[in-house]
C-alpha positions as a Markdown table, in Angstrom:
| # | Residue | x | y | z |
|---|---|---|---|---|
| 1 | Unk | -59.0 | 13.6 | -27.5 |
| 2 | Unk | -57.3 | 10.6 | -29.2 |
| 3 | Unk | -54.1 | 9.4 | -27.6 |
| 4 | Unk | -54.1 | 12.6 | -25.6 |
| 5 | Unk | -56.7 | 11.1 | -23.2 |
| 6 | Unk | -54.2 | 8.4 | -22.1 |
| 7 | Unk | -51.5 | 11.0 | -21.5 |
| 8 | Unk | -53.8 | 13.2 | -19.5 |
| 9 | Unk | -55.1 | 10.3 | -17.5 |
| 10 | Unk | -51.7 | 9.0 | -16.4 |
| 11 | Unk | -50.3 | 12.5 | -15.8 |
| 12 | Unk | -53.3 | 13.5 | -13.7 |
| 13 | Unk | -52.2 | 14.9 | -10.4 |
| 14 | Unk | -54.8 | 13.2 | -8.1 |
| 15 | Unk | -54.7 | 9.4 | -8.5 |
| 16 | Unk | -58.2 | 9.1 | -7.0 |
| 17 | Unk | -60.1 | 11.8 | -8.9 |
| 18 | Unk | -62.5 | 9.5 | -10.7 |
| 19 | Unk | -65.1 | 12.1 | -11.3 |
| 20 | Unk | -62.6 | 14.5 | -12.9 |
| 21 | Unk | -61.1 | 11.9 | -15.2 |
| 22 | Unk | -64.2 | 10.0 | -16.3 |
| 23 | Unk | -64.2 | 11.4 | -19.9 |
| 24 | Unk | -60.4 | 10.7 | -20.1 |
| 25 | Unk | -60.8 | 7.1 | -18.9 |
| 26 | Unk | -63.7 | 6.3 | -21.3 |
| 27 | Unk | -61.8 | 7.8 | -24.3 |
| 28 | Unk | -58.6 | 5.9 | -23.3 |
| 29 | Unk | -60.6 | 2.7 | -23.0 |
| 30 | Unk | -62.3 | 3.3 | -26.4 |
| 31 | Unk | -58.9 | 3.9 | -28.1 |
| 32 | Unk | -57.4 | 0.8 | -26.5 |
| 33 | Unk | -60.4 | -1.4 | -27.4 |
| 34 | Unk | -60.3 | -0.5 | -31.1 |
| 35 | Unk | -56.5 | -0.7 | -31.1 |
| 36 | Unk | -56.7 | -4.4 | -30.2 |
| 37 | Unk | -59.8 | -5.1 | -32.3 |
| 38 | Unk | -58.1 | -3.7 | -35.4 |
| 39 | Unk | -54.8 | -5.5 | -34.9 |
| 40 | Unk | -55.6 | -8.7 | -33.1 |
| 41 | Unk | -57.7 | -11.2 | -35.1 |
| 42 | Unk | -58.1 | -13.5 | -32.1 |
| 43 | Unk | -59.5 | -10.7 | -30.0 |
| 44 | Unk | -61.7 | -9.5 | -32.8 |
| 45 | Unk | -63.3 | -13.0 | -33.0 |
| 46 | Unk | -63.7 | -13.0 | -29.3 |
| 47 | Unk | -65.5 | -9.6 | -29.3 |
| 48 | Unk | -67.8 | -10.6 | -32.1 |
| 49 | Unk | -68.8 | -13.7 | -30.3 |
| 50 | Unk | -69.5 | -11.8 | -27.1 |
| 51 | Unk | -71.0 | -8.6 | -28.5 |
| 52 | Unk | -74.4 | -9.6 | -29.9 |
| 53 | Unk | -75.5 | -6.0 | -30.0 |
| 54 | Unk | -72.4 | -4.5 | -31.5 |
| 55 | Unk | -69.3 | -2.8 | -30.0 |
| 56 | Unk | -69.4 | -1.0 | -26.7 |
| 57 | Unk | -70.4 | 2.7 | -27.0 |
| 58 | Unk | -68.1 | 4.1 | -24.4 |
| 59 | Unk | -70.7 | 6.8 | -23.9 |
| 60 | Unk | -70.8 | 6.5 | -20.2 |
| 61 | Unk | -69.7 | 4.5 | -17.2 |
| 62 | Unk | -72.4 | 1.9 | -17.7 |
| 63 | Unk | -71.0 | 1.1 | -21.2 |
| 64 | Unk | -67.8 | -0.3 | -19.6 |
| 65 | Unk | -69.9 | -3.4 | -18.7 |
| 66 | Unk | -70.2 | -4.0 | -22.4 |
| 67 | Unk | -66.5 | -4.6 | -22.8 |
| 68 | Unk | -66.2 | -8.5 | -22.9 |
| 69 | Unk | -64.3 | -9.6 | -19.8 |
| 70 | Unk | -61.6 | -12.1 | -20.3 |
| 71 | Unk | -61.2 | -14.7 | -17.5 |
| 72 | Unk | -57.7 | -15.0 | -16.1 |
| 73 | Unk | -58.1 | -18.7 | -16.8 |
| 74 | Unk | -58.1 | -18.0 | -20.5 |
| 75 | Unk | -54.6 | -16.3 | -20.3 |
| 76 | Unk | -53.4 | -19.5 | -18.7 |
| 77 | Unk | -54.6 | -21.6 | -21.7 |
| 78 | Unk | -53.8 | -19.3 | -24.6 |
| 79 | Unk | -51.2 | -16.8 | -25.7 |
| 80 | Unk | -52.5 | -14.0 | -27.9 |
| 81 | Unk | -50.3 | -11.0 | -28.5 |
| 82 | Unk | -51.4 | -7.8 | -30.2 |
| 83 | Unk | -47.7 | -6.7 | -30.5 |
| 84 | Unk | -45.2 | -9.3 | -31.7 |
| 85 | Unk | -43.7 | -11.2 | -28.8 |
| 86 | Unk | -40.2 | -10.2 | -29.7 |
| 87 | Unk | -41.1 | -6.6 | -29.4 |
| 88 | Unk | -42.2 | -6.9 | -25.8 |
| 89 | Unk | -40.2 | -4.9 | -23.3 |
| 90 | Unk | -41.3 | -7.0 | -20.3 |
| 91 | Unk | -42.5 | -10.6 | -20.3 |
| 92 | Unk | -43.8 | -12.2 | -17.1 |
| 93 | Unk | -45.9 | -15.1 | -15.9 |
| 94 | Unk | -48.5 | -15.5 | -13.1 |
| 95 | Unk | -47.6 | -17.4 | -10.0 |
| 96 | Unk | -49.2 | -20.5 | -11.3 |
| 97 | Unk | -50.5 | -21.7 | -7.9 |
| 98 | Unk | -53.3 | -23.6 | -9.8 |
| 99 | Unk | -50.7 | -25.5 | -11.9 |
| 100 | Unk | -50.9 | -23.2 | -15.0 |
| 101 | Unk | -49.3 | -19.9 | -15.7 |
| 102 | Unk | -50.5 | -16.9 | -17.7 |
| 103 | Unk | -48.0 | -15.5 | -20.2 |
| 104 | Unk | -48.1 | -11.7 | -20.0 |
| 105 | Unk | -46.2 | -9.1 | -22.1 |
| 106 | Unk | -45.9 | -5.3 | -22.1 |
| 107 | Unk | -44.5 | -3.1 | -24.8 |
| 108 | Unk | -42.3 | -0.1 | -24.1 |
| 109 | Unk | -45.1 | 2.5 | -24.2 |
| 110 | Unk | -47.1 | 0.5 | -21.7 |
| 111 | Unk | -44.1 | 0.2 | -19.4 |
| 112 | Unk | -43.7 | 4.0 | -19.5 |
| 113 | Unk | -47.3 | 4.6 | -18.5 |
| 114 | Unk | -47.0 | 1.9 | -15.8 |
| 115 | Unk | -44.1 | 3.8 | -14.4 |
| 116 | Unk | -46.1 | 7.0 | -14.3 |
| 117 | Unk | -48.8 | 5.2 | -12.4 |
| 118 | Unk | -46.4 | 3.7 | -9.9 |
| 119 | Unk | -44.8 | 7.0 | -9.3 |
| 120 | Unk | -48.1 | 8.8 | -8.7 |
| 121 | Unk | -49.4 | 6.1 | -6.4 |
| 122 | Unk | -46.1 | 6.0 | -4.5 |
| 123 | Unk | -46.2 | 9.7 | -3.9 |
| 124 | Unk | -49.9 | 9.6 | -2.9 |
| 125 | Unk | -49.2 | 6.9 | -0.3 |
| 126 | Unk | -45.9 | 8.5 | 0.9 |
| 127 | Unk | -43.8 | 5.4 | -0.1 |
| 128 | Unk | -40.8 | 7.4 | -1.5 |
| 129 | Unk | -37.9 | 8.3 | 0.6 |
| 130 | Unk | -34.4 | 9.5 | -0.2 |
| 131 | Unk | -33.0 | 7.7 | 2.8 |
| 132 | Unk | -31.3 | 4.3 | 2.0 |
| 133 | Unk | -33.1 | 1.3 | 3.5 |
| 134 | Unk | -32.3 | -2.3 | 4.3 |
| 135 | Unk | -34.8 | -4.6 | 2.7 |
| 136 | Unk | -36.2 | -7.9 | 4.0 |
| 137 | Unk | -37.6 | -9.4 | 0.9 |
| 138 | Unk | -40.3 | -12.0 | 1.8 |
| 139 | Unk | -40.4 | -13.5 | -1.6 |
| 140 | Unk | -38.3 | -15.0 | -4.3 |
| 141 | Unk | -34.7 | -14.1 | -4.9 |
| 142 | Unk | -34.4 | -13.0 | -8.6 |
| 143 | Unk | -33.2 | -15.8 | -10.9 |
| 144 | Unk | -33.0 | -16.1 | -14.7 |
| 145 | Unk | -35.4 | -18.9 | -14.6 |
| 146 | Unk | -38.0 | -17.0 | -12.5 |
| 147 | Unk | -40.2 | -14.8 | -14.7 |
| 148 | Unk | -43.2 | -14.5 | -12.3 |
| 149 | Unk | -44.9 | -11.1 | -12.2 |
| 150 | Unk | -44.9 | -11.1 | -8.3 |
| 151 | Unk | -41.1 | -11.4 | -8.2 |
| 152 | Unk | -40.8 | -8.4 | -10.6 |
| 153 | Unk | -43.3 | -6.2 | -8.7 |
| 154 | Unk | -41.7 | -7.0 | -5.3 |
| 155 | Unk | -38.4 | -6.0 | -6.8 |
| 156 | Unk | -39.9 | -2.7 | -8.0 |
| 157 | Unk | -41.3 | -2.2 | -4.5 |
| 158 | Unk | -37.8 | -2.2 | -3.2 |
| 159 | Unk | -37.0 | 0.9 | -5.2 |
| 160 | Unk | -39.2 | 3.4 | -3.4 |
| 161 | Unk | -36.3 | 4.0 | -1.1 |
| 162 | Unk | -32.7 | 3.4 | -2.3 |
| 163 | Unk | -31.8 | -0.2 | -1.5 |
| 164 | Unk | -28.7 | -0.5 | 0.8 |
| 165 | Unk | -29.1 | -4.3 | 1.2 |
| 166 | Unk | -31.6 | -7.0 | 0.4 |
| 167 | Unk | -32.1 | -10.3 | 2.3 |
| 168 | Unk | -34.4 | -12.8 | 0.6 |
| 169 | Unk | -36.7 | -15.3 | 2.3 |
| 170 | Unk | -36.7 | -17.7 | -0.7 |
| 171 | Unk | -33.2 | -18.4 | -2.0 |
| 172 | Unk | -32.6 | -20.2 | -5.3 |
| 173 | Unk | -30.3 | -23.3 | -5.0 |
| 174 | Unk | -29.6 | -25.4 | -8.0 |
| 175 | Unk | -32.7 | -24.2 | -9.8 |
| 176 | Unk | -35.0 | -24.7 | -6.8 |
| 177 | Unk | -36.3 | -22.3 | -4.2 |
| 178 | Unk | -35.9 | -23.0 | -0.5 |
| 179 | Unk | -37.0 | -21.0 | 2.5 |
| 180 | Unk | -33.9 | -19.5 | 4.2 |
| 181 | Unk | -35.5 | -18.9 | 7.6 |
| 182 | Unk | -32.1 | -18.7 | 9.3 |
| 183 | Unk | -30.8 | -16.1 | 6.9 |
| 184 | Unk | -34.0 | -14.2 | 7.3 |
| 185 | Unk | -33.8 | -14.0 | 11.1 |
| 186 | Unk | -30.1 | -13.2 | 11.0 |
| 187 | Unk | -30.7 | -10.4 | 8.4 |
| 188 | Unk | -33.5 | -9.0 | 10.6 |
| 189 | Unk | -31.2 | -9.0 | 13.7 |
| 190 | Unk | -28.4 | -7.3 | 11.7 |
| 191 | Unk | -30.7 | -4.7 | 10.3 |
| 192 | Unk | -32.2 | -3.9 | 13.7 |
| 193 | Unk | -28.7 | -2.9 | 14.9 |
| 194 | Unk | -28.0 | -0.5 | 12.0 |
| 195 | Unk | -29.3 | 3.1 | 11.8 |
| 196 | Unk | -31.0 | 2.7 | 8.4 |
| 197 | Unk | -34.8 | 2.1 | 8.1 |
| 198 | Unk | -35.9 | -1.4 | 7.4 |
| 199 | Unk | -38.5 | -2.1 | 4.7 |
| 200 | Unk | -40.2 | -5.5 | 4.8 |
| 201 | Unk | -41.6 | -6.4 | 1.4 |
| 202 | Unk | -43.5 | -9.4 | 0.2 |
| 203 | Unk | -46.0 | -12.1 | 1.0 |
| 204 | Unk | -48.0 | -11.8 | 4.2 |
| 205 | Unk | -47.7 | -15.5 | 4.8 |
| 206 | Unk | -43.9 | -15.4 | 5.2 |
| 207 | Unk | -44.2 | -12.4 | 7.5 |
| 208 | Unk | -46.6 | -14.3 | 9.7 |
| 209 | Unk | -44.2 | -17.4 | 9.7 |
| 210 | Unk | -41.3 | -15.1 | 10.7 |
| 211 | Unk | -43.2 | -13.4 | 13.4 |
| 212 | Unk | -44.5 | -16.7 | 14.8 |
| 213 | Unk | -40.9 | -18.0 | 14.8 |
| 214 | Unk | -39.7 | -14.9 | 16.7 |
| 215 | Unk | -42.4 | -15.4 | 19.3 |
| 216 | Unk | -41.5 | -19.1 | 19.7 |
| 217 | Unk | -37.9 | -18.0 | 20.4 |
| 218 | Unk | -39.1 | -15.2 | 22.6 |
| 219 | Unk | -37.2 | -12.7 | 20.5 |
| 220 | Unk | -38.0 | -9.0 | 19.8 |
| 221 | Unk | -36.3 | -6.4 | 17.6 |
| 222 | Unk | -37.0 | -2.7 | 17.5 |
| 223 | Unk | -36.6 | -1.5 | 13.9 |
| 224 | Unk | -35.1 | 1.9 | 13.2 |
| 225 | Unk | -37.2 | 5.0 | 12.8 |
| 226 | Unk | -38.9 | 5.2 | 9.3 |
| 227 | Unk | -39.2 | 1.5 | 8.8 |
| 228 | Unk | -42.2 | 0.3 | 6.8 |
| 229 | Unk | -43.9 | -3.0 | 5.8 |
| 230 | Unk | -45.2 | -3.4 | 2.2 |
| 231 | Unk | -47.3 | -6.5 | 1.8 |
| 232 | Unk | -48.6 | -8.0 | -1.4 |
| 233 | Unk | -49.1 | -11.2 | -3.3 |
| 234 | Unk | -51.6 | -12.8 | -1.0 |
| 235 | Unk | -51.3 | -16.1 | 0.9 |
| 236 | Unk | -51.1 | -18.3 | -2.2 |
| 237 | Unk | -50.6 | -21.9 | -1.2 |
| 238 | Unk | -50.8 | -21.0 | 2.5 |
| 239 | Unk | -54.4 | -19.9 | 2.3 |
| 240 | Unk | -55.4 | -22.5 | 4.9 |
| 241 | Unk | -53.0 | -20.8 | 7.4 |
| 242 | Unk | -54.2 | -17.3 | 6.7 |
| 243 | Unk | -54.9 | -15.3 | 9.9 |
| 244 | Unk | -56.9 | -12.2 | 10.6 |
| 245 | Unk | -55.2 | -8.9 | 9.9 |
| 246 | Unk | -55.6 | -8.0 | 13.6 |
| 247 | Unk | -53.5 | -10.9 | 14.7 |
| 248 | Unk | -50.8 | -10.2 | 12.1 |
| 249 | Unk | -50.6 | -6.5 | 13.0 |
| 250 | Unk | -50.6 | -7.4 | 16.7 |
| 251 | Unk | -47.6 | -9.7 | 16.2 |
| 252 | Unk | -45.8 | -7.0 | 14.1 |
| 253 | Unk | -46.2 | -4.5 | 16.9 |
| 254 | Unk | -45.3 | -7.0 | 19.6 |
| 255 | Unk | -42.2 | -8.4 | 17.9 |
| 256 | Unk | -40.8 | -5.6 | 15.8 |
| 257 | Unk | -42.4 | -2.4 | 17.1 |
| 258 | Unk | -44.2 | -1.8 | 13.8 |
| 259 | Unk | -47.5 | 0.1 | 14.2 |
| 260 | Unk | -50.5 | -0.4 | 11.9 |
| 261 | Unk | -49.8 | 3.0 | 10.3 |
| 262 | Unk | -46.4 | 1.7 | 9.1 |
| 263 | Unk | -48.0 | -1.1 | 7.1 |
| 264 | Unk | -49.1 | -0.7 | 3.5 |
| 265 | Unk | -50.9 | -3.5 | 1.6 |
| 266 | Unk | -51.1 | -3.9 | -2.2 |
| 267 | Unk | -53.6 | -5.8 | -4.4 |
| 268 | Unk | -52.7 | -6.8 | -7.9 |
| 269 | Unk | -53.4 | -9.5 | -10.6 |
| 270 | Unk | -50.7 | -10.5 | -13.0 |
| 271 | Unk | -53.1 | -10.2 | -15.9 |
| 272 | Unk | -54.3 | -6.7 | -15.0 |
| 273 | Unk | -52.0 | -3.7 | -15.4 |
| 274 | Unk | -53.3 | -1.8 | -12.3 |
| 275 | Unk | -52.0 | -1.0 | -8.9 |
| 276 | Unk | -54.1 | -0.8 | -5.7 |
| 277 | Unk | -52.7 | 0.5 | -2.4 |
| 278 | Unk | -54.5 | 0.3 | 0.9 |
| 279 | Unk | -55.8 | 3.5 | 2.6 |
| 280 | Unk | -55.4 | 4.1 | 6.3 |
| 281 | Unk | -58.5 | 2.0 | 6.9 |
| 282 | Unk | -57.1 | -0.9 | 4.9 |
| 283 | Unk | -59.4 | -0.5 | 1.9 |
| 284 | Unk | -58.4 | -0.7 | -1.8 |
| 285 | Unk | -59.8 | 2.4 | -3.4 |
| 286 | Unk | -60.1 | 2.4 | -7.2 |
| 287 | Unk | -57.5 | 4.8 | -8.8 |
| 288 | Unk | -58.1 | 6.8 | -12.0 |
| 289 | Unk | -56.1 | 4.3 | -14.0 |
| 290 | Unk | -58.7 | 1.6 | -13.7 |
| 291 | Unk | -62.3 | 0.8 | -13.0 |
| 292 | Unk | -63.8 | -2.1 | -11.1 |
| 293 | Unk | -67.0 | -4.0 | -11.8 |
| 294 | Unk | -68.6 | -6.8 | -9.8 |
| 295 | Unk | -70.4 | -9.3 | -12.0 |
| 296 | Unk | -73.1 | -11.8 | -11.2 |
| 297 | Unk | -71.7 | -15.3 | -11.6 |
| 298 | Unk | -75.0 | -16.4 | -13.1 |
| 299 | Unk | -74.9 | -14.4 | -16.4 |
| 300 | Unk | -72.1 | -11.9 | -15.7 |
| 301 | Unk | -74.4 | -8.9 | -15.4 |
| 302 | Unk | -72.7 | -6.0 | -13.6 |
| 303 | Unk | -74.0 | -5.6 | -10.0 |
| 304 | Unk | -74.3 | -2.5 | -7.9 |
| 305 | Unk | -72.7 | -1.5 | -4.6 |
| 306 | Unk | -72.8 | -4.0 | -1.7 |
| 307 | Unk | -73.5 | -7.1 | -3.8 |
| 308 | Unk | -71.0 | -9.9 | -3.9 |
| 309 | Unk | -69.8 | -11.3 | -7.2 |
| 310 | Unk | -66.8 | -11.9 | -9.5 |
| 311 | Unk | -64.2 | -9.2 | -9.6 |
| 312 | Unk | -63.8 | -7.6 | -13.0 |
| 313 | Unk | -60.8 | -5.2 | -13.5 |
| 314 | Unk | -60.6 | -2.7 | -16.4 |
| 315 | Unk | -57.6 | -0.7 | -17.6 |
| 316 | Unk | -56.6 | 1.1 | -20.9 |
| 317 | Unk | -52.9 | 0.8 | -20.3 |
| 318 | Unk | -51.7 | -2.3 | -22.2 |
| 319 | Unk | -51.0 | -2.4 | -25.9 |
| 320 | Unk | -49.0 | -5.6 | -26.0 |
| 321 | Unk | -52.1 | -7.8 | -25.4 |
| 322 | Unk | -55.8 | -7.1 | -24.7 |
| 323 | Unk | -55.8 | -6.7 | -20.9 |
| 324 | Unk | -58.5 | -4.0 | -20.9 |
| 325 | Unk | -61.1 | -6.1 | -19.2 |
| 326 | Unk | -60.0 | -9.0 | -17.0 |
| 327 | Unk | -62.2 | -11.2 | -14.9 |
| 328 | Unk | -60.4 | -12.6 | -11.9 |
| 329 | Unk | -61.3 | -15.7 | -9.8 |
| 330 | Unk | -61.9 | -13.5 | -6.8 |
| 331 | Unk | -65.3 | -12.9 | -5.1 |
| 332 | Unk | -65.6 | -9.3 | -4.1 |
| 333 | Unk | -67.9 | -6.4 | -3.1 |
| 334 | Unk | -67.7 | -2.8 | -4.3 |
| 335 | Unk | -68.4 | -0.1 | -1.8 |
| 336 | Unk | -69.0 | 3.7 | -2.1 |
| 337 | Unk | -66.0 | 5.7 | -1.1 |
| 338 | Unk | -67.9 | 7.6 | 1.6 |
| 339 | Unk | -68.4 | 4.4 | 3.5 |
| 340 | Unk | -64.7 | 4.2 | 4.2 |
| 341 | Unk | -64.1 | 7.5 | 6.1 |
| 342 | Unk | -60.5 | 7.9 | 5.1 |
| 343 | Unk | -61.1 | 10.9 | 2.9 |
| 344 | Unk | -60.7 | 9.2 | -0.4 |
| 345 | Unk | -63.9 | 9.5 | -2.3 |
| 346 | Unk | -63.4 | 6.9 | -5.0 |
| 347 | Unk | -65.1 | 3.5 | -4.5 |
| 348 | Unk | -63.3 | 0.7 | -2.8 |
| 349 | Unk | -63.5 | -3.1 | -3.2 |
| 350 | Unk | -63.3 | -5.8 | -0.6 |
| 351 | Unk | -62.1 | -9.3 | -1.6 |
| 352 | Unk | -64.1 | -12.0 | 0.2 |
| 353 | Unk | -62.4 | -15.1 | -1.2 |
| 354 | Unk | -61.7 | -17.1 | -4.3 |
| 355 | Unk | -64.0 | -18.8 | -6.8 |
| 356 | Unk | -62.8 | -21.3 | -9.4 |
| 357 | Unk | -63.8 | -20.0 | -12.8 |
| 358 | Unk | -63.6 | -23.5 | -14.4 |
| 359 | Unk | -67.3 | -23.9 | -13.9 |
| 360 | Unk | -68.3 | -20.4 | -15.1 |
| 361 | Unk | -69.6 | -20.4 | -18.6 |
| 362 | Unk | -68.7 | -17.1 | -20.3 |
| 363 | Unk | -69.2 | -15.7 | -23.7 |
| 364 | Unk | -65.5 | -15.9 | -24.4 |
| 365 | Unk | -64.8 | -19.3 | -22.8 |
| 366 | Unk | -64.1 | -20.9 | -26.2 |
| 367 | Unk | -60.7 | -19.3 | -26.4 |
| 368 | Unk | -59.2 | -16.7 | -28.8 |
| 369 | Unk | -58.3 | -19.3 | -31.4 |
| 370 | Unk | -61.8 | -20.4 | -32.1 |
| 371 | Unk | -64.4 | -18.6 | -34.2 |
């Protein structure tokens, strides 16, 4: 199948047809694995250190667990490109809430396949609209000094419908970001009086703060027909103030007239080239472009459905650097798709919390520069 597998995978009509794309995915992963092994000496050393029994066979789904998972922490400590850095089409960093940032790069081919993925997922979840929209961006205003992945992805999320106007929560002033809560509420008030749909994009924490402020001022706005909320990026530094989704959705309906069916959530990791969109039951099902493993923290053995462990995300997309198996610092559980009831048959994962990987000893923890 060769490179044809990747093309077939990313052109596949149903983004949740895991059974129908299993062979394509395995072949695409195999090709991506050997691409990096043959061109990236640091990754080759890493694989040799981790693979005591040889390279993964890619003969079946179980063999994906043989691909050495790279902790996101390692990307924060080391930079190791497979493609020369100057040839990267897109470079970005993680948010760096722990004080360190990952340096991520994508070549032009990977950007193309990523666009195909975004288009397919956007169509499946009915995010595209030809009607211009006013955007309330609950994130960072773009700035030359801001290369974070979350800023780039939030900007992309404001392209599902033609942007008529954007109002940002975090404005850059003299190189530093400040919360413009007054501008945010004034933008919301102005948008509610216009006939165009409003799309609220960004961090759930800032949405909660906005809604709480509206409640304190006893203000309500009814947003135009077709308005949507697109949440992603997590609560970051505000995790101690995180509230239950029921409370957040209740405030949305109470203050803005937004119903739960108008809310879409996204899950993503800067070091993983995959996109996860919530289903009507608020679950993140695994699309054909990736696979999800849950690993036991005590030895990293892949676990089955229903067991809590470290979230390991796999993707064959990136050629710029070896992002084919990334181990996050999230604790999660994988469920069978039939448990959801939304009609999507692919498995879904539930994130339970965060776990610092500093104390996790892995087979690749020595870093790519050490033999």
